[in-house]
C-alpha positions as CSV (number, residue, x, y, z in Angstrom):
1,M,-28.3,-32.3,24.9
2,S,-25.8,-30.8,27.2
3,L,-23.7,-29.9,24.3
4,L,-26.6,-28.3,22.6
5,C,-27.5,-26.2,25.7
6,R,-23.7,-25.4,26.0
7,S,-23.6,-24.2,22.3
8,A,-27.0,-22.3,22.9
9,F,-25.8,-20.5,25.9
10,F,-22.6,-19.4,24.1
11,F,-24.2,-18.0,21.1
12,T,-27.2,-16.4,22.7
13,K,-25.6,-15.0,26.0
14,N,-22.3,-13.8,24.5
15,S,-23.0,-10.2,23.5
16,N,-19.7,-9.9,21.5
17,V,-20.5,-12.9,19.3
18,L,-24.0,-11.6,18.6
19,S,-22.6,-8.2,17.8
20,I,-20.1,-9.5,15.3
21,L,-22.6,-11.9,13.5
22,G,-25.1,-9.3,13.4
23,K,-22.9,-6.8,11.7
24,T,-21.4,-9.3,9.2
25,Q,-23.0,-9.2,5.8
26,T,-22.6,-12.9,5.0
27,A,-23.4,-14.2,8.5
28,R,-27.0,-15.1,9.1
29,V,-28.1,-15.8,12.8
30,C,-31.7,-17.0,12.9
31,L,-33.9,-17.9,15.7
32,A,-35.2,-21.5,16.1
33,A,-36.9,-23.7,18.5
34,P,-34.9,-25.9,20.8
35,R,-36.3,-28.9,19.0
36,V,-35.7,-29.6,15.4
37,S,-37.7,-32.1,13.4
38,P,-35.9,-35.1,11.7
39,W,-37.0,-33.8,8.4
40,L,-35.4,-30.5,8.9
41,R,-32.2,-32.1,10.0
42,L,-32.3,-34.1,6.9
43,M,-32.6,-31.1,4.8
44,Q,-29.9,-29.3,6.7
45,R,-27.5,-32.2,6.1
46,F,-28.3,-32.1,2.4
47,N,-27.8,-28.4,2.0
48,S,-24.5,-28.7,4.0
49,Q,-23.2,-31.4,1.8
50,K,-24.4,-29.5,-1.4
51,R,-22.5,-26.5,-0.5
52,Q,-19.4,-28.5,0.4
53,F,-19.5,-30.0,-2.9
54,S,-20.1,-26.8,-4.9
55,T,-17.9,-24.3,-3.2
56,G,-16.1,-25.9,-0.2
57,L,-16.8,-22.7,1.8
58,A,-18.4,-22.4,5.2
59,G,-21.9,-20.6,5.5
60,Y,-24.6,-20.1,7.9
61,Q,-28.0,-21.8,7.2
62,S,-31.2,-20.1,8.2
63,I,-33.3,-22.2,10.4
64,R,-37.1,-21.6,10.0
65,H,-39.6,-21.4,12.8
66,F,-41.5,-24.7,13.4
67,S,-45.2,-24.2,14.2
68,G,-46.3,-25.1,17.8
69,T,-42.9,-24.5,19.3
70,P,-42.3,-22.4,22.3
71,K,-41.5,-18.7,21.8
72,L,-38.3,-19.0,23.7
73,A,-35.7,-19.2,21.0
74,Q,-32.0,-19.8,20.6
75,A,-29.4,-18.6,18.1
76,T,-28.6,-21.7,16.0
77,I,-25.7,-21.8,13.5
78,A,-25.6,-24.3,10.6
79,P,-22.8,-26.9,10.6
80,A,-19.6,-24.9,10.0
81,K,-17.1,-27.7,9.5
82,L,-16.8,-26.7,5.9
83,A,-14.8,-23.5,6.7
84,V,-12.4,-25.5,9.0
85,E,-12.0,-28.4,6.5
86,S,-11.9,-26.4,3.3
87,K,-8.0,-26.5,3.2
88,A,-8.0,-30.3,3.9
89,K,-10.5,-30.8,1.0
90,G,-7.9,-29.3,-1.5
91,S,-9.9,-26.0,-2.0
92,S,-8.4,-22.6,-1.4
93,P,-8.1,-21.6,2.3
94,V,-10.2,-18.9,3.7
95,V,-7.2,-17.2,5.3
96,S,-3.7,-17.2,3.6
97,H,-0.8,-18.9,5.2
98,K,1.2,-16.8,7.5
99,I,4.5,-17.4,5.4
100,T,2.9,-15.5,2.5
101,A,2.7,-12.5,4.7
102,Y,6.3,-12.7,5.6
103,W,7.2,-13.0,1.9
104,L,5.2,-9.8,1.2
105,I,6.9,-8.0,3.9
106,C,10.3,-8.9,2.5
107,T,8.9,-7.7,-0.9
108,S,8.0,-4.4,0.5
109,G,11.3,-4.0,2.0
110,L,13.0,-4.6,-1.4
111,I,10.5,-2.0,-2.8
112,F,11.5,0.5,-0.1
113,G,15.1,-0.1,-1.0
114,I,14.8,0.5,-4.7
115,V,12.9,3.8,-4.1
116,V,15.8,5.0,-2.1
117,V,18.3,3.7,-4.8
118,G,16.2,5.4,-7.5
119,G,16.3,8.6,-5.6
120,L,20.1,8.3,-5.4
121,T,20.3,7.6,-9.1
122,R,18.4,10.8,-9.8
123,L,20.4,12.9,-7.3
124,T,23.7,11.7,-8.9
125,E,22.3,12.4,-12.3
126,S,22.9,8.8,-13.3
127,G,19.5,8.1,-14.8
128,L,20.3,8.8,-18.5
129,S,23.6,6.9,-18.7
130,I,22.1,3.7,-20.1
131,T,20.5,4.7,-23.5
132,E,18.9,1.4,-24.3
133,W,16.2,-0.8,-22.7
134,K,17.1,-4.5,-22.7
135,P,15.0,-6.2,-20.0
136,V,16.9,-9.6,-20.4
137,T,20.4,-9.0,-21.8
138,G,20.7,-5.6,-20.0
139,A,21.2,-7.5,-16.8
140,I,24.8,-8.2,-17.9
141,P,27.1,-5.2,-17.4
142,P,30.1,-4.4,-19.6
143,L,32.8,-7.0,-18.8
144,N,35.8,-5.7,-20.5
145,Q,37.3,-2.4,-21.8
146,E,36.0,-2.8,-25.2
147,E,32.4,-3.2,-24.1
148,W,32.8,-0.2,-21.8
149,E,34.0,1.9,-24.5
150,A,31.0,0.9,-26.6
151,E,28.6,1.9,-23.9
152,F,30.4,5.2,-23.6
153,A,30.1,5.8,-27.2
154,K,26.3,5.4,-27.0
155,Y,26.2,7.9,-24.2
156,K,28.1,10.3,-26.2
157,D,25.3,10.4,-28.7
158,S,22.8,11.4,-26.0
159,P,21.6,14.9,-25.4
160,E,22.9,14.9,-21.8
161,F,26.5,14.2,-22.8
162,K,26.5,16.9,-25.7
163,Q,24.8,19.6,-23.5
164,L,25.9,18.9,-19.9
165,N,28.5,16.2,-19.6
166,S,31.0,16.5,-22.5
167,H,33.7,16.8,-20.1
168,I,33.4,13.4,-18.3
169,T,36.0,10.7,-18.6
170,L,35.3,7.0,-19.1
171,D,36.0,6.4,-15.3
172,E,33.4,9.0,-14.4
173,F,30.9,7.4,-16.9
174,K,31.5,4.0,-15.2
175,F,30.2,5.4,-11.9
176,I,26.9,6.9,-13.3
177,F,26.4,3.7,-15.5
178,S,26.9,1.5,-12.4
179,M,24.3,3.5,-10.5
180,E,21.7,3.2,-13.2
181,W,22.5,-0.4,-13.9
182,G,22.3,-1.3,-10.1
183,H,18.9,0.3,-10.0
184,R,17.7,-1.6,-13.0
185,L,19.2,-4.9,-11.6
186,L,17.3,-4.5,-8.3
187,G,14.1,-4.0,-10.2
188,R,14.7,-7.3,-12.0
189,A,15.4,-9.1,-8.7
190,I,12.2,-7.8,-7.2
191,G,10.4,-9.2,-10.1
192,M,11.8,-12.5,-9.6
193,F,11.4,-12.4,-5.8
194,F,7.8,-11.5,-6.2
195,V,6.6,-13.7,-9.1
196,L,8.5,-17.0,-8.5
197,P,7.3,-17.4,-4.9
198,A,3.8,-16.2,-5.8
199,V,3.5,-19.0,-8.4
200,Y,4.6,-21.5,-5.7
201,F,2.3,-20.2,-3.1
202,W,-0.6,-20.3,-5.4
203,A,0.3,-23.8,-6.7
204,T,0.5,-25.2,-3.1
205,G,-2.8,-23.5,-2.0
206,K,-1.4,-21.1,0.4
207,F,-3.4,-18.1,-1.1
208,S,-7.0,-17.3,-0.2
209,P,-9.1,-16.5,-3.3
210,H,-9.1,-12.6,-2.5
211,V,-5.2,-12.6,-2.0
212,T,-4.8,-14.5,-5.3
213,R,-6.6,-11.8,-7.2
214,R,-4.7,-9.1,-5.5
215,V,-1.3,-10.7,-6.2
216,V,-2.4,-11.0,-9.8
217,G,-3.0,-7.3,-9.9
218,L,0.1,-6.4,-8.2
219,T,2.1,-8.6,-10.6
220,G,0.6,-6.6,-13.5
221,L,1.6,-3.4,-11.7
222,L,5.1,-4.6,-11.3
223,G,5.5,-5.4,-15.0
224,L,4.0,-2.0,-15.9
225,Q,6.4,-0.2,-13.6
226,G,9.3,-1.4,-15.7
227,A,7.7,-0.1,-18.8
228,I,7.0,3.2,-17.0
229,G,10.7,3.4,-16.0
230,W,11.8,3.2,-19.6
231,W,9.1,5.6,-20.8
232,M,10.5,8.0,-18.2
233,V,14.0,7.6,-19.2
234,K,13.2,8.1,-22.9
235,S,11.8,11.5,-22.1
236,G,15.4,12.6,-21.4
237,L,16.9,11.1,-24.5
238,D,14.5,12.4,-27.2
239,E,15.8,15.7,-28.5
240,D,12.4,16.5,-30.1
241,E,10.7,16.2,-26.8
242,L,13.3,18.2,-25.0
243,A,12.9,20.9,-27.5
244,E,9.1,21.0,-27.1
245,R,9.4,21.2,-23.3
246,N,12.2,23.8,-23.8
247,S,14.1,21.8,-21.2
248,K,17.7,20.7,-20.5
249,P,18.3,17.0,-20.9
250,T,16.4,15.6,-18.0
251,V,13.4,13.4,-17.6
252,S,9.9,14.8,-17.6
253,Q,8.7,15.6,-14.2
254,Y,5.3,14.1,-15.1
255,R,6.9,10.8,-16.0
256,L,9.2,10.8,-13.0
257,T,6.1,11.3,-10.6
258,T,4.2,8.6,-12.4
259,H,7.1,6.2,-11.9
260,L,7.4,7.3,-8.3
261,G,3.7,6.8,-7.9
262,A,3.6,3.4,-9.3
263,A,6.3,2.3,-6.9
264,F,4.5,3.8,-4.0
265,L,1.3,2.1,-5.0
266,M,3.0,-1.3,-5.4
267,Y,4.6,-0.8,-1.9
268,L,1.3,0.1,-0.3
269,G,-0.5,-2.8,-2.0
270,V,1.9,-5.4,-0.9
271,L,2.1,-4.1,2.7
272,W,-1.6,-3.8,3.0
273,T,-2.1,-7.3,2.0
274,A,0.7,-8.4,4.4
275,F,-1.0,-6.6,7.4
276,E,-4.3,-8.2,6.5
277,I,-2.8,-11.7,6.5
278,L,-0.8,-11.2,9.7
279,N,-3.9,-9.9,11.5
280,E,-6.2,-12.6,10.5
281,N,-3.6,-15.3,11.3
282,K,-3.1,-13.7,14.7
283,W,-6.8,-14.0,15.5
284,I,-7.0,-17.4,14.5
285,S,-3.9,-18.4,16.7
286,Q,-5.3,-16.6,19.7
287,M,-8.6,-18.5,19.2
288,K,-6.8,-21.6,20.5
289,T,-5.7,-20.0,23.8
290,N,-7.9,-16.8,24.4
291,P,-11.1,-16.9,22.3
292,Q,-12.7,-14.2,24.5
293,K,-10.1,-11.8,23.6
294,V,-10.6,-12.5,19.9
295,T,-14.4,-12.0,20.2
296,Q,-13.9,-8.6,22.0
297,M,-11.4,-7.5,19.3
298,L,-13.7,-8.4,16.5
299,A,-16.5,-6.7,18.3
300,T,-14.5,-3.6,18.7
301,L,-13.4,-3.5,15.0
302,N,-17.1,-3.9,14.0
303,S,-18.1,-1.2,16.1
304,P,-19.8,1.9,14.4
305,A,-17.7,4.1,16.7
306,L,-14.8,3.3,14.5
307,N,-16.3,4.4,11.2
308,S,-15.2,8.0,11.5
309,I,-11.8,6.9,12.6
310,R,-11.5,4.6,9.5
311,R,-12.4,7.5,7.2
312,L,-10.0,9.8,9.0
313,G,-7.2,7.3,8.4
314,L,-7.9,6.9,4.7
315,G,-8.0,10.6,4.3
316,L,-4.7,11.1,6.0
317,L,-3.2,8.2,3.8
318,A,-4.6,9.9,0.7
319,L,-3.2,13.3,1.8
320,T,0.2,11.9,2.6
321,F,0.4,10.3,-0.8
322,V,-0.6,13.4,-2.6
323,T,2.1,15.4,-0.6
324,A,4.7,12.8,-1.6
325,M,3.7,13.0,-5.3
326,S,4.1,16.7,-5.3
327,G,7.6,16.1,-3.8
328,G,8.2,14.0,-7.0
329,M,7.3,17.1,-9.0
330,V,9.7,19.3,-7.1
331,A,12.4,16.7,-7.6
332,G,11.7,16.5,-11.4
333,L,12.0,20.4,-11.8
334,D,14.9,20.8,-9.3
335,A,12.6,23.1,-7.5
336,G,14.2,22.5,-4.1
337,L,17.2,24.6,-5.3
338,I,15.3,27.8,-5.4
339,Y,14.1,29.8,-2.3
340,P,16.2,27.7,0.2
341,T,14.6,29.5,3.1
342,F,11.7,28.6,5.6
343,P,9.2,29.5,6.4
344,H,9.7,32.5,4.1
345,M,10.3,32.3,0.4
346,G,13.0,34.9,-0.1
347,D,11.9,38.1,1.6
348,D,8.2,37.4,1.5
349,W,6.0,34.6,2.8
350,V,4.9,34.0,-0.7
351,P,6.4,35.1,-4.0
352,S,4.5,37.6,-6.1
353,G,1.6,36.6,-8.3
354,S,3.4,37.4,-11.5
355,E,6.2,34.9,-10.5
356,L,3.7,32.3,-9.4
357,M,1.7,32.6,-12.7
358,S,4.3,33.7,-15.1
359,P,3.1,33.7,-18.9
360,V,6.5,32.3,-19.8
361,F,5.2,28.7,-19.0
362,S,2.1,29.0,-21.2
363,R,2.2,27.4,-24.6
364,K,-1.1,28.7,-26.1
365,E,-1.6,32.1,-27.4
366,D,-4.7,32.8,-25.5
367,H,-3.0,31.6,-22.2
368,S,-5.8,29.3,-21.4
369,D,-3.2,26.8,-20.0
370,L,-1.5,29.4,-17.9
371,W,-2.8,28.3,-14.5
372,W,-2.3,24.5,-14.7
373,R,1.1,24.8,-16.4
374,N,2.3,27.1,-13.7
375,L,1.0,24.7,-11.1
376,L,2.9,21.8,-12.7
377,E,5.8,23.3,-14.6
378,N,6.7,26.5,-12.8
379,P,9.4,25.6,-10.1
380,T,8.5,28.4,-7.9
381,T,4.8,27.4,-7.9
382,V,5.5,23.7,-7.6
383,Q,7.6,24.4,-4.5
384,L,4.9,26.6,-3.0
385,V,2.3,23.8,-3.7
386,H,4.6,21.3,-1.9
387,R,5.0,23.5,1.1
388,I,1.4,24.0,1.4
389,L,0.6,20.3,1.1
390,A,3.3,19.4,3.5
391,T,2.2,21.8,6.1
392,T,-1.5,20.8,5.7
393,T,-0.3,17.1,6.3
394,F,1.5,17.9,9.4
395,F,-1.4,19.9,11.0
396,A,-4.0,17.4,9.8
397,I,-2.0,14.5,11.6
398,L,-1.4,16.6,14.7
399,G,-5.1,17.5,14.9
400,A,-6.1,13.9,14.4
401,H,-3.6,12.7,17.0
402,M,-5.2,15.2,19.6
403,S,-8.6,13.9,18.6
404,L,-7.8,10.2,18.9
405,I,-6.3,10.7,22.3
406,K,-9.7,11.8,23.5
407,K,-11.3,8.8,21.8
408,K,-8.8,6.1,23.0
409,A,-11.6,4.2,24.9
410,V,-13.0,3.1,21.5
411,I,-9.8,2.5,19.6
412,P,-7.7,-0.8,19.9
413,K,-4.4,-0.3,21.7
414,Q,-2.4,-1.3,18.6
415,A,-4.0,1.4,16.6
416,Q,-3.1,3.9,19.3
417,K,0.5,2.9,19.2
418,N,0.5,3.0,15.4
419,F,-0.8,6.6,15.4
420,H,1.8,7.7,18.0
421,T,4.4,6.5,15.5
422,V,2.7,8.4,12.7
423,M,3.0,11.5,14.7
424,G,6.7,11.0,15.3
425,L,7.3,10.1,11.6
426,V,5.5,13.3,10.3
427,S,7.7,15.5,12.8
428,L,10.8,13.8,11.5
429,Q,9.8,14.2,8.0
430,V,9.0,17.9,8.4
431,A,12.6,18.4,10.0
432,L,14.1,16.6,7.1
433,G,12.3,18.6,4.5
434,I,13.2,21.9,6.0
435,S,16.9,20.7,6.4
436,T,17.1,19.5,2.7
437,L,15.7,22.8,1.6
438,I,17.9,25.2,3.6
439,Y,21.1,23.1,2.9
440,L,20.5,23.2,-0.8
441,V,19.5,19.6,-1.3
442,P,22.6,17.6,-0.3
443,I,22.3,14.0,-1.4
444,P,22.2,12.3,2.0
445,L,19.4,14.7,3.4
446,A,17.5,14.4,0.1
447,A,17.6,10.7,0.0
448,A,16.5,10.5,3.8
449,H,13.7,12.9,3.0
450,Q,12.5,10.7,0.2
451,A,12.7,7.7,2.5
452,G,10.9,9.6,5.1
453,A,7.8,10.0,2.9
454,L,7.6,6.4,2.4
455,A,8.1,5.6,6.1
456,L,5.3,8.1,6.8
457,L,3.0,6.3,4.4
458,T,3.9,3.0,6.0
459,G,3.0,4.2,9.5
460,T,-0.3,5.7,8.2
461,L,-1.1,2.4,6.5
462,A,-0.4,0.5,9.5
463,F,-2.8,2.6,11.5
464,V,-5.5,2.1,8.7
465,A,-4.9,-1.6,8.7
466,S,-5.3,-1.8,12.6
467,V,-8.8,-0.3,12.4
468,K,-9.9,-2.2,9.5
469,R,-13.3,-4.0,9.6
470,P,-12.6,-7.7,9.5
471,R,-13.6,-9.5,6.4
472,P,-17.0,-11.3,6.5
473,Q,-15.3,-14.5,5.4
474,T,-12.8,-14.3,8.2
475,V,-15.5,-13.8,10.8
476,N,-17.3,-16.8,9.5
477,Y,-14.2,-18.9,9.8
478,I,-13.5,-17.9,13.3
479,S,-17.1,-18.5,14.3
480,A,-16.8,-22.0,12.8
481,M,-13.7,-22.5,15.0
482,M,-15.8,-21.4,18.0
483,K,-18.5,-23.9,17.2
484,K,-16.0,-26.7,16.8
485,Q,-14.4,-25.9,20.0
486,L,-17.6,-25.9,21.9
487,L,-18.7,-29.2,20.5
488,K,-15.6,-31.1,21.4
């Protein structure tokens, strides 16, 4: 009886617990009389065993009012051992193992690295040096003089060699070939590093169901990224396509940006999943030492006061991503090499309208495609768009930073620290962008600017993850742990 009273006091008098449970969709807290009939107990036990057999997951069972009982009620939660014991029963865990988060963080580090290497490959104009796509055998580079000469002969048939690099020697070719080969090899290594451990973690039951689905989707995106990479390279090798674009031998800016965007999405998806797993494991670990802190944190994250802040974070994340993609368009068109001044573009703040909307870029006689082709293919207009988006991103983050300082009472401390970091990263990124422009895109600064875009996205994603509403399944699992500790 004392245990029952103890449990009843905790779940009816603890405002944080009631707040969490009331705002969680799958949780159902119901009122019941202090006494429960034997028949109702038997039905509860039967329903609990039935759910354990069918799903192995925890749930909350509604308790009906019993006629003739006092009006004074208590919050009663159905047996929750299922959530705690689901892993022991051989079913998927509610929360993924912490080691999977570390694996995902390492994967995101590799993706960050390949984005930087890809930027260096583009800046050194090495991307078209390998004219074939061999996903398996291409991992082996030329091993002797004869093989090197064979690869060089293939390159001599490419438009890039004929129009731009007919003067290069075999030794110079070896450098650009090694850059592209290293980029592709790193991509293969990331595939192995991601897929093989994923299969192991799935087979050993270390993934929760929702993480399993997410990893499957990310695996598909990883495979698609390889195909997008070759699709991009092919655009710079096809003479007919180059003639249609009226372009020198270079990859299409559309395909380059698609390749960059897929890499960024893969990075964000992997890191988001890692942040989620780490946060959930942190709460579970703290439940053993400081359950009150966990209940307060979950109550804060479930507070309606954070709704606007969550939307703000997602909006800033989307704006930062779009700005980075516009940077990909600038890189694809070498638009950073024109108007190397800031804040002016030449002698004026903005170039003339005839230059921004030049009919030269229209391919239709009625010029119906004039506006969008200039927005996406005119280097002057593309640079202006990137400047506008970058300036908008900076001031949006600055304004959000000032606003969040005023609302710090309702924001978790970790979220506050994360956004201070975002403010520092966006300031650094602006400085790198301006420096890259006025110094005519030197390779070190340009590579640092590209890395800075990914770092800014990382900081923004960390902020969004720190104000994310907890998953209902996680709240149920933690509530089950509370109940188990109280009944010991």
